[in-house]
C-alpha positions in Angstrom: 1.3 14.0 -34.3 -1.8 15.8 -35.6 -5.1 16.0 -33.7 -6.8 14.0 -36.4 -4.3 11.2 -36.0 -4.6 11.4 -32.2 -8.3 11.0 -32.4 -8.0 8.1 -34.8 -5.6 6.3 -32.5 -8.0 7.0 -29.5 -11.0 5.6 -31.5 -9.0 2.5 -32.4 -7.9 2.0 -28.8 -11.4 2.4 -27.4 -12.9 0.2 -30.1 -10.3 -2.6 -29.3 -11.1 -2.2 -25.6 -14.8 -2.4 -26.2 -14.5 -5.5 -28.3 -12.3 -7.3 -25.8 -14.5 -6.4 -22.9 -17.6 -7.4 -24.8 -16.0 -10.7 -25.7 -15.5 -11.4 -22.0 -19.2 -10.7 -21.2 -20.3 -12.9 -24.1 -18.1 -15.7 -22.7 -20.0 -15.6 -19.5 -23.3 -16.0 -21.4 -21.8 -18.9 -23.4 -20.8 -20.6 -20.1 -24.3 -20.2 -18.7 -25.9 -21.6 -21.9 -23.4 -24.6 -21.8 -24.3 -25.2 -18.2 -28.0 -25.1 -19.0 -27.5 -27.6 -21.8 -25.7 -29.9 -19.5 -28.6 -29.7 -17.0 -26.5 -27.8 -14.4 -28.6 -24.6 -14.7 -32.3 -23.9 -15.1 -33.8 -21.6 -17.7 -34.5 -18.9 -15.1 -30.8 -19.0 -14.1 -29.7 -18.4 -17.6 -32.3 -15.6 -17.9 -30.7 -13.9 -14.9 -27.3 -14.2 -16.7 -28.8 -12.7 -19.9 -30.3 -9.8 -17.9 -27.0 -9.1 -16.2 -25.2 -9.3 -19.6 -27.6 -6.8 -21.1 -27.0 -4.3 -18.3 -23.3 -4.8 -18.3 -23.1 -4.4 -22.1 -25.1 -1.2 -21.9 -22.7 0.2 -19.2 -19.7 -0.7 -21.4 -21.3 0.8 -24.4 -22.0 4.1 -22.6 -18.4 4.2 -21.3 -17.0 3.7 -24.8 -19.4 5.8 -26.8 -20.5 8.8 -24.8 -18.2 11.7 -24.4 -14.8 12.6 -25.9 -13.1 9.5 -27.3 -9.6 10.9 -26.4 -10.7 11.3 -22.7 -12.0 7.8 -22.7 -8.8 6.4 -24.2 -6.8 8.3 -21.6 -8.9 6.8 -18.9 -7.9 3.3 -20.1 -4.2 4.1 -19.5 -3.1 3.3 -16.0 -6.6 3.1 -14.6 -7.6 0.1 -12.6 -9.6 -2.3 -14.7 -13.4 -2.0 -14.6 -15.5 -5.0 -13.8 -18.3 -4.6 -16.3 -20.0 -7.8 -15.2 -20.3 -6.3 -11.7 -21.5 -3.0 -13.2 -24.4 -5.1 -14.7 -25.5 -6.4 -11.4 -28.9 -4.9 -10.4 -28.4 -2.3 -7.7 -30.4 -4.1 -5.0 -28.1 -7.2 -5.5 -25.0 -5.1 -5.1 -25.8 -4.2 -1.5 -23.4 -6.0 0.9 -24.4 -7.2 4.3 -22.7 -4.1 5.7 -25.1 -1.9 3.8 -28.2 -3.7 5.1 -29.7 -2.3 8.3 -29.4 -4.7 11.2 -33.2 -4.9 11.5 -33.3 -6.5 8.0 -30.9 -9.2 9.0 -32.9 -10.5 11.9 
């Protein structure tokens, strides 16, 4: 195979991955909007989901679009799946109880 064809295949693989992962993030937003419409969530709850979506989508975009596309495509093979939704969680919310000093828990 030529380098040109390898790059094209890598771009196609990364683009397909990006679209599939983005669809999963959009589905979370759709679920929150549906729950808002049914009265299950408040507007502020949906706003938090939208904020997390925005952060997650940016992280996904950076992964798929910054750097060498062939390296990115290679990372998709055999690597553990990345939880983009979790990557969109604000850093302070990611801290687990184990990370919080004991003095803050009391």
